[in-house]
N, C-alpha and C positions, 0 to 999 in steps of 0.2 A: 439767495443771498442777492444782496443790493450789489449792482455793478460798480466795479472799482476803475477809476482813471489814472493814469499813469501821468506824471509831470516831469518836466524836466528843467534843469536849472542853467539860465543863460546868464553868461558874463559879458557885461557891456563895460567898455572903457571910453569913459568921457573924459577928454582933458586931464587924464592921469589919475583919475578918480574912478575906482572899480566900483560897479553896482552890481548887485545880485538880485536877481528876480525869478520868480517861478509863474511859468505859464503852461496851459493845458497842453499836452503832447498830442502829436498827430498821431500816434499809435493808436490802433483800435482798442474798444473795450474788451477786457478779459474777464470771463467769468469762472467761478469755481464750479466744477461739474464732477460728480462722480466720487466726491469725499476728497478731492486732491487739493491741496492748500495751494494759494496763488503764488508763494515762494517756489513750490516745486514744479508749477507749471511754467513760470517764467524761467528759472534757472534751469529746469531740465534735469534737476538732481535725482530725481527719482523716477524710474520709468516702469510702466505696468508689464508684469510678465508675459511674454508672448504665450499663446494658446500651445503652440508647439514645443515650449519649453518647459511647459507644466508636467508633473511627474503623473503617470498612469500606469494600470496594470495591463501587463501583455498576456492575453489570455491563450497562452499555448501549452498549458499545461492541464492535465487533468483535475477537476474539483472534486471528484468523487474517487476516493483512492482506496483499495482493498488489500489487506495484507494479512498474512498467515500468521498466528500466533508463533512466538518464538522467532521470527525472522526480523528484517529491519525495514521499517515503515519510512517512507520518504513523501514529503509534501515539498513541491517546488514552486516558489512564488518569484514572478519576473516583474521588475519595476522598472520602467523606462525614464530617464531624466530625473533621479531621485534628489541630485544637487546634494546639498549638504543635510538633507532631512535623514532622519533614522527609520529603517525598517525594523518592524518588531514582530514576533510570534506570540500569539495569545491563544490560552485554551478556553473555550468558552464556558464551559460549565461551570468553573470557578472564578473567572476572569484571572487566571494567573498569567501573568507576563512569563514567558518560558526565555524568550531571546529577546535581545536588543542589539542593534547592528551586529557585530560579530561575537558577542558576550553571551553566556548563559547564566540565567538568574533562577535557577532551581537546583535543590540538591539533589535530584534523581539524576545521576550521572549518565542514564539511558538518552538524555535529550543533549542534542548539540545543533549547531546552525553551520553551515557551509557557504560561504560567499567568497569564492575566486575573485580575485583582484580582476579589474577590466571586463567583468561580466554584470548583468544585471540580474542575477540569479541568488536568492537568499532561500537556502534549501533546509527545512526542518527535517533532521533525523531522529527516529526513536529506536534505539536497539533493542531487541529482544522484546518487541512489542507484545502486550498482553491484552486480554480481552477488556479489560478496563479502561484502556487506552482509547477506546473507540468514542467518537464522537466529532464536535465541530471545534475548528483550528481557524483562527483569523490571521490573515497576514495584514500589517497595519502600517501605515506611513503616517508621520507626524505633521500633516499638513493643517490647515485650518480652514474647513471642518475636517477631521481626521478620516483619511482614506482606509477602506477596510475590504478584505476579500474573503470570503468565506469557503472553507473546505472541509469536505466530510471523509472521515477516516473511518473505515469499516474494517474489523479485525474477525477473521474467521478461525475456527479451531483447525489444527492440521487433521489431513484424514488418510488414514492408512488404506492400502489397496492391495488385494491378493490378486495375482495376474492369473488370467485365464477368465473362464465361465463361472456362474453363480453355482452350477450343478456340475461336479467333476465326477467322471465314472473309470474306475481301475479294475483290473482282473485281480482276482484272488492269486496271493503269491508275488505280485508285481510290487513296484516301490510308489507310494504316495510322494508327490514332491510339490509342496506349496511354497510359493515365494511372495512374500510379503514387504512393500516399500513405502517407505515414509519420505517424502519430499519435503523436510526441513533442513536447510543446511545450517544457518546459525548455531541453532541449538538442538542437536541429534537428542532423539530420546535415551535416557539414561538405562531403560531397560525395555524389551519386547518380550511379552508373554504370550505363549499360546495355550488355548483351550479347545478341549473336546466337549462339546455340550457346555454344562456349568462347571466342568472340573479342569482345573488348571494343569496341565502337562508337566509334571515335576520329573526332571530328567535325573535325580538324584534318589526318586522314591524305589522302594524294593520292585514294585509292581512294573515299573518301566525297566529296571534293571534285568528282572526274570524275563520280561519278554524280550527285550533287546532288540537292536535293529532301529532304534529310536535315536534321531541325532538333531542337532540345530547348529546351523551355520548363521553368523551375523557379521556383517560388512557395513563399515562406517566410512563414506567416501564424502567429497565435495559437493556431490549432487543430493545427497541423502543417505538413508539407512535402510538396507537390504537385510531381511531375516527369512532364513530358508529352512523349512521343516522337511525333514526326510523320514519317511515311515516304511522301511523294507519288509519284504515278507508279508504284504498285506493282509489282514484276515477279514473275515466277513464282520467280526466285532468291531472292527476299526472305522465302520462306517458311523457316519453322524455329521454334527455341525463342526466346524473347526473355525475358532476365532484367532486372529491376530490383534493383539492390544498393546499398543506403545505406551509409553508412559506419559508421552505428550500430546497425543493425537486420537482422534475418533478411531474406535476399532473397525474391523472389517471381517466379513465371515462368507465361507463357502459351505456347500454341503458335498459332502464325499460319499460316493455309493461304490462298495466293494461288492463286485459280482462273481458269482461262481461258474465263471466261464462262459456265460451266455453274452450275445452280442458284443463279439470282440470288437467291432467296428466302432463302438462308443467308448472303447477304453482310451484311457490316458496313455501316451507313449510320448516318451522322453520330456515329460513336463507340459507337453500339449494335450489339449482336451478334444475328444471326440463328440459326435452328436449324441444327444441324449437318445435311448432306445425308443422311449414314447415318441419322440418327433419322427424317428425312421419308421414305426409302425403306424403313426397317423398318415405320414406321406404315403406309404405303400397302400392303405386301405384307400385312401382317396384316388390314387392311381388307378387302383382295381374298379373302384365303382364307375370312374369314367370310361373304363374300357367295356365294362359290361352294359353300357348304355346303349 
C-alpha cells in the first residue's frame, strides 16, 4: 500500500482576515502493516492481543482415560485465558456437540459438564459409562481458527475376582469358602450367579436342598459387591471348577480339589489356601536330588 502523508491545517490571521491553508506535516510517514488500518494505528483504538493473553490448553490432565463399565467417566479440560470465548465438548465419531459453556446439548442424561466458577476446568462427565461410549472426545474453544484438544476414552468391562489361588485344596468334611468381589460402585450387579462346571448352583433345587449345607451371602457396599459361597461338609463329588458370574461383569473361576485326608498342609483353612500338593512333592524331590549328588 502506498505511503500516506499527514497534513496539518494552519490558521493565519492577516489584518483581521482569516486564511486557511494546508501544508505537509512534519510527522513521519505511517504505513499500514499486518492488515491494520491507518485509523486504528493512528488512533490506537484497536490493540493486538498480547501472546500471554491468548487462550491455550493447560495439559495437566491425562488425555487417555480408562473407565470401568457402569462407573462414571470424567474427561478434564483446562483452558487458560478463555476470555469471553466458549468452551465445548464434542464427540468425534458423530461430530455431536455434547456441551457448550455450562449447557448440555444431548438428550442422553448421562452426559453433563462441570465448570466451577473461578476455575479454568471444563469437565465432561459420563455417568453409567457403557462400552459404546468409548472413542475420541474433543475439547474445543471457539477461537479463529478453532482450538481443539483430543481425549481418548477407553471403557473396560468390570471383572469379577475370586480371592485366593486359582487352585484350592480342601479336606473332605471341611467347608469350602469362596469369596467373589465385583468392584463396580455406581451400578452394582443385579445378581451374582455361581456355577460348578456348566451347571448353575440353584439354591432352591431339590438336589441342593437334599444335600444341605450350601449357602450364599451377598453384600453390596460403597466399594462394590461381595458374594460368598459356602459349602459345608465337603464331599469328593464337590470337586470341580467353580465360577462367579455377576450380571454386569466378566466372570472369574477357580478349581476346587476335595481330598480324602491326604496332604493336610495343602488344605484350605479358614478361607486361606495352602500350597498345592504337587508343588510340595516337586520341591521335596528337587531337594532330595540335590542331597544325593
